[in-house]
Every structure is written in C-alpha cells, then in structure tokens.
N, C-alpha and C positions, 0 to 999 in steps of 0.2 A: 653775075653781072659785074663788069669792070667799070669803075668810075674813077675820076680824078677828084680828090677832095682837097680843098685849100682852106687855110686858116690865116686870119689877118689880125693885126694889132696885138692886143694883150693875149688873145687865144694862141697866137703863134709863139709868143714868149713863154706862156705857161706850159704849152705842150712840147716846145723845143723842136717844132717842125712846121715848115711853111706849107707843105703840100705832101700828098701821098697818093699813090695808085692803090685802090682797094678792090679786092674781088669779093663782092658781097653775095650772100646766100640769095637764092631766088625769091625768098619771102619778103625781101626788102624792095618795096615798089614806090616809096614816096620819100621826099626830103626829110620828113619827120622820122620815118623808119631808119634812114641813114643816121640821124642824130641819136636815136635810141640805141642803135647797133654800136655806135661809138661809145656812148655812155656805158654800155655793158662791159667795156674793156676795164672799167674800174679806174681807181687811182686818179691821176690828174685829168684823165678823160672825163670821168664822171663828174669831177668838180667843175672843170671848165665849161662843159656842155650841159650841165644840169638843166632839166626841163623848167626849173623855177627861175632860171636866169634869163634875163631879156637878151636875146640874141637875134641878129638879123641873119637871114639865109637867102641864098641865091641859087638858082639852077640855070646853067648855061648863060650866066652873066645877066639874068633877069631876077628881080626880087621874087621870092617864093614864100609860100605858106607851107606849113607842115604837110598838108594834103597834096602838094604839087607832085605829080608823078615824075619818076626818073627812068632813064632808058640807058641801055648799053652805050658806053663811051661818053657819057655826059660828064658835067662838072658841077659839083656841089661846093659852095663856099659858105663859111661861117665867119661872122664878124660881130663885134659888139656894136651897139647903137652909137651913133655919133652925135655929140652935142657941140653946139657952137656958142660963141660968146662975143 
C-alpha cells in the first residue's frame, strides 16, 4: 500500500525530512501500524517516533488514534503536541 507520510515541527528537524512516499507491506493497516513500521527503521526514526513519546497523529488531515485504519493513497501525519502560553 502506498501512503504519503508527513512530519512536522521537531520531528521534521530530527528526521531531516518533511514528507515521504512509502510503500508499506500489506500487514500495515492502521496509523499505529505505520508508526511501528517507521520505528522499526531504527536510529533517529526509533527515537523520534518512540511509542513512549507523546505524539499527535492525523490521517487524511483528521486527528487519528493508533487504531485508525489507513487505505491506499492516504496521508498519515505525525507532529508533537502543541502547547500555548
């Protein structure tokens, strides 16, 4: 399955990429699965997207939970929580 993956704010800086087109294995069917697949890359990916870190996720520009299903040609985005002052 092909998806567009986007990274925002500190994630973009840490990973050195704002977006990528990924060809995921058929076993990846949720936003959480996409995150786990990226973490498995290791290195900066594992550190930036670690499951213990608070991250917001979106699917097709709607806030998403780890169990949100993904489909061909969708977009998954990851970004840190935003705080205001």
